Backbone as a ProteinNet text record, in pm:
[ID]
protein_1_A
[PRIMARY]
MEFSLDSFDGALPVEITIDDDNGRYMIRKSDTSGEFFNSPKELIQWVKAHFREEEFCQPNEFRGMLSRFAEYEISEQGYL
[TERTIARY]
-10306.3	-10185	-10060.3	-10192.1	-10115.3	-10001.8	-9905.3	-9791.8	-9804.6	-9796.2	-9749.7	-9647.2	-9534.7	-9454.4	-9342.2	-9404.4	-9284.3	-9167.4	-9053.6	-8903.8	-8916.2	-8778	-8665.7	-8693	-8724.5	-8655	-8741	-8927.3	-9010.1	-9141.4	-9222.6	-9323.3	-9415.2	-9412.6	-9496.1	-9444.6	-9530.3	-9537.1	-9474	-9443.4	-9403.8	-9539.3	-9567.1	-9626.4	-9646.3	-9688.4	-9696.9	-9790.7	-9793.4	-9889.5	-9895	-9944.8	-9945.3	-10089.7	-10134.6	-10304.5	-10293.9	-10302.7	-10331.9	-10450.2	-10534.4	-10693.1	-10731	-10592.7	-10617.2	-10440.9	-10432.5	-10347.5	-10197.9	-10180.9	-10129.5	-10016	-9913	-9733.8	-9739.1	-9706.6	-9621.6	-9596.1	-9466.9	-9475.4	-9414.1	-9476	-9483.2	-9442.6	-9297.7	-9169.6	-9219.1	-9080	-9152.1	-9128.2	-9062.7	-9072.7	-9153	-9227.6	-9421.4	-9344.4	-9230.6	-9229.9	-9209.1	-9213.9	-9296.7	-9183.5	-9268.4	-9249.6	-9302.5	-9321.4	-9391.1	-9312.3	-9389.7	-9343.5	-9438.4	-9403.6	-9448.7	-9567.7	-9495.7	-9520.8	-9444.9	-9543.2	-9528.1	-9362.1	-9330.9	-9190.7	-9136.2	-9154.9	-9046.7	-9017.9	-9158.6	-9162.5	-9105.7	-9101.2	-9040.7	-8878	-8906.6	-8685.6	-8602.3	-8760.2	-8660.3	-8693	-8760.8	-8768.4	-8694.1	-8611.7	-8553.2	-8379.5	-8385.9	-8292.2	-8227.4	-8363.1	-8300.2	-8356	-8423.3	-8505.3	-8437.4	-8400.6	-8325.7	-8432	-8422.8	-8489.3	-8470.5	-8336.3	-8278.2	-8339.6	-8396.4	-8470.5	-8648.4	-8686.2	-8803.2	-8811.3	-8914.7	-8937.9	-9005.6	-9061.4	-9101.1	-9066.6	-8892.8	-8811.1	-8868.6	-8995.7	-9045	-9127.1	-9257.6	-9344.4	-9236.5	-9136.3	-9050.6	-9059.7	-8978.2	-8933.5	-9092.3	-9195.4	-9339.9	-9341.7	-9342.6	-9335.7	-9238.8	-9196.5	-9064.3	-9144.3	-9165.4	-9251.1	-9398.7	-9469.8	-9622.7	-9562.5	-9485.9	-9366.9	-9355.8	-9298.2	-9255.5	-9358.6	-9449.5	-9513.9	-9624.2	-9675.7	-9653.1	-9617	-9502.7	-9437.5	-9408.6	-9474.2	-9423.1	-9534.6	-9644	-9824.4	-9816.6	-9748.6	-9788.6	-9660.2	-9654	-9520.5	-9658.8	-9762.3	-9830.6	-9771.9	-9722	-9659.3	-9772	-9862.8	-9937.4	-10091.3
-774	-750.6	-640.6	-540.6	-438.8	-380.7	-319.2	-293.1	-182.3	-113	24	-21.9	36.3	7	163.9	188.2	300.4	325	405	399.7	553.6	468.9	612.4	779	735.3	827.6	955.6	896.6	976.6	1024.3	1108	1147.4	987.7	968.7	892.3	759.1	676.2	533.6	497.9	366.3	312.8	220.8	298	161.8	82.7	-72.6	-152.6	-200	-156.6	-270.8	-376.6	-497.1	-591.7	-646.4	-594.4	-544.2	-702.6	-817.5	-845.8	-843.1	-833.8	-817.7	-661.1	-582.7	-473	-429.1	-519.3	-486.7	-419.8	-349.9	-248.1	-327.8	-258.3	-357.5	-183.6	-99.9	-6.8	8.4	103.9	142.2	300.3	315	451.1	503.5	572.5	579.6	682.5	664.6	768	940.6	895.9	1042	1112.5	1006.8	1022.6	965.7	940	896.8	792.3	726	657.8	539.9	423	288.4	215	277.3	124	12.1	-118.5	-220.4	-352.1	-373	-479.9	-577.8	-616.1	-722.6	-756.4	-888.2	-796	-893	-994.7	-1025.3	-969.9	-814.5	-750.3	-691.7	-634.8	-462.9	-597	-692.1	-809.1	-758	-802.4	-787.9	-644.4	-588.9	-429	-393.9	-449.4	-501.6	-487.2	-668.6	-735.9	-642.8	-572.2	-503.3	-349.3	-282.1	-147.8	-121.5	-202.8	-180.6	-268.3	-199.3	-339.7	-310.4	-413.2	-396	-293.5	-220.1	-143.2	21.9	6.3	84.9	147.8	41.4	50.2	90.5	84.5	120	-15.6	-83.2	-262.5	-357.1	-365.3	-470.9	-603.8	-661.2	-783.7	-747.3	-563	-621.2	-612.8	-609.8	-580.3	-747.4	-796	-979.3	-1068.5	-980.8	-1006.4	-1028.5	-883.9	-836.7	-971.9	-963.9	-1109.2	-1165.7	-1260.1	-1409.2	-1437.6	-1305.5	-1257.6	-1306.7	-1237.6	-1184	-1404.4	-1474.6	-1564.4	-1632.9	-1650.7	-1761.2	-1728.3	-1580.3	-1499.7	-1555.6	-1578.2	-1637.4	-1795.1	-1839.9	-2069	-2053.7	-1969.9	-1972.6	-1957.7	-1849.2	-1819.8	-1880.8	-1979.5	-2134.2	-2219	-2211.1	-2367.9	-2452.2	-2431.6	-2573	-2495.1	-2475.7	-2469.9	-2443.2
6508.6	6636.3	6600.2	6746.3	6734	6874	6927.7	7021.8	7098	7180	7184.2	7327.4	7261.6	7334.5	7432.1	7516.9	7591.9	7561	7545.7	7547.8	7573.9	7577.4	7737.8	7620.2	7510.4	7438.8	7400.6	7440.8	7351.4	7428.3	7458.5	7569.4	7455.3	7391.4	7252.9	7281.6	7256.9	7282.7	7158.2	7138.7	6990	6929	6883.3	6805.5	6720.7	6722.4	6571.6	6552.3	6424.3	6362.8	6260.4	6281	6202.1	6116.8	6037.7	5986.1	5898.3	5888.7	5759.4	5678.4	5742.4	5749.9	5645.4	5699.6	5563.7	5527.7	5524.5	5493.8	5514	5619	5712.1	5780.4	5791.6	5861	5831.3	6013.9	5965.1	6144.5	6137.7	6291.6	6329.8	6368.5	6453.5	6606.1	6530.5	6589.9	6776.8	6875.5	6968.6	6949.7	6822.3	6736.4	6643.5	6642.9	6577.4	6352.6	6305.3	6262.9	6211.4	6087.8	6024.3	6008.8	5964.1	5860.1	5820.6	5720.8	5605.9	5501.8	5580.8	5461.4	5418.8	5370.3	5253.8	5284.1	5403.8	5445.3	5572.9	5666.4	5789.6	5820.5	5751	5710.7	5734.6	5684.4	5674.4	5809.9	5801.7	5928.1	6025.1	6116.3	6216.6	6158.1	6095.1	6010.7	6033.4	6038.5	6079	6218.6	6342.8	6485.2	6504.6	6444	6480.6	6478.3	6390.2	6425.7	6369.6	6457.9	6449.9	6664.7	6669.8	6810.9	6877.5	7038.8	7187.3	7286.4	7389	7423.3	7542.7	7555.1	7607.3	7628.7	7506.8	7438.1	7467.1	7593	7646.4	7775.7	7864.9	7997.4	8037.9	7972.9	7982	7908.1	7971.7	7867.5	7841.2	7954.4	7973.1	7785.1	7785.6	7690.6	7548.7	7557.8	7374.2	7465.6	7510.8	7537.6	7457.3	7529	7487.3	7338.1	7273.8	7111.6	7057.5	7039.2	6957.6	7022.4	7131.1	7139.6	7068.5	6989.8	6926.8	6769.3	6768.7	6615.7	6570	6687	6697.6	6600.3	6780.2	6679.9	6534.6	6529	6393.9	6294	6264.5	6157	6182.8	6278.2	6277.6	6214.9	6255.9	6238.7	6042.4	6000.8	5878.6	5810.5	5789.9	5740.7	5752.2	5813.6	5847.7	5969.7	6081.4	6161.4	6238.9	6337.4	6408.1	6402.9
[MASK]
++++++++++++++++++++++++++++++++++++++++++++++++++++++++++++++++++++++++++++++++

């Protein structure tokens, strides 16, 4: 699962990757710095704590990403 969100604070989009097949859980921020995580749960918690929809040019894309995260979390728990 990959997301690319345009933010107001940089020319480059924020890139968020949850790649279970290769064990890659990372964020590249608009300033090109990044965050790496050991699990998708850690990444999702970090996004919820550090990003707000008002930071992005298309807030609906941010909300859509959070919705996909919720679906992912439920499927990981075996409820889907």
